[in-house]
N, C-alpha and C positions, 0 to 999 in steps of 0.2 A: 245562922240563917243565911248569910251570904255565901258560906262554903257550900251549903246544900244547893243553892241556886247555881253556883259556878259548876258544881259537879253535874247537875242535870243538864245544863247548857252544853258542857263539854261532851257528855255522853250522847246527847241527841244529835250533835253535829257529826259525831263519828258514825252514827247509824245511817247517814245519808248514803244512797247508792253511789257506786263509782261513776255511773253515767252522769249524775247530777254534778259531781265535782269536775269532771272533764268538760261538760257543757258550760259550766261557770267559768272555767279558765279560758276556754276558747272564746267565749263571748267577751270576756274582759280584754284579752289580747287583741281581738278584732276591733273593739272600740278604741283602745289606746292607739293602735296603728293608724286608724283612720283619723283620729283627732290630731295626730302628729303631722300627717301629710296634707290634710284638707285645707288648713289655713294658708299653706305655702303654694298650693297649686295655682290659684289665680295670679299671684305675683310672677310665678315662673312662666305661665302662658303669655302674659302681657309683655313682660320685660325681656325674656329670653327668646321665646318662640315668635314674638311679634304679632300676637293676636290683637284684634281690636276689641273694644268694650262690648260691641254688639255680638261679636263671635263668642266672647266669653259668656255673655248672658244666654246665648243660644245653647252653648254646651252645658251650662248649669241647669237650664230648663230641661234639656233633653235627658240629662242624668237623673234629675228628680222624677221625670216621667217614667223612665225605665225602672227606677227603684220602686215607684208606686205600682206599676203594672206587675212587676215580678212578685212583689209582696202580696198583691191581690190574687195572682195566679197560685202562689204557694198556699195561701189561706184557703182558697176554693178547693185546691187539690187535696189538702190535708183534712178537709172536713169529713170525708167519708172513710178515712184510713185511721190507722193507729196513730196516736198522738206523737209518739217518738219519731215516726217516719216523717211527719209533718214538720217537726222541729228541724230535722236534718235537711229537708228540702228548703225550708225557709232560710237556714243559714247558708246553704249552697247558693241560693239565689241572691242573697245579700252580698256574699263574697264576690260572685260574678259581676254584679252591678258596680260594686265599689272598685273592682279592678278595671272595669271598662271606663271609669271616669278618668283614669290616668292615660288612656289611649287617646 
């Protein structure tokens, strides 16, 4: 019984399209990279760059606003198009916003 379940699970995962595997890997790596840098960024800005807590809060709020606006824009833009193009646009917007946080 368990062998049949294992075979059907293995067989079905191999049948996933190549684009699904690539999208999954890109998503995983983007999440890992942001999770590694994001906790250290406030410490760097305050201790090394000399930012005040008020400036740090303004930067964090501005970054959250940009991410929200870009996500909304990507969602609206992809509503009338093919789903695959919307996913690409959403990932591109997310990547652009995450990189702007470090500036």
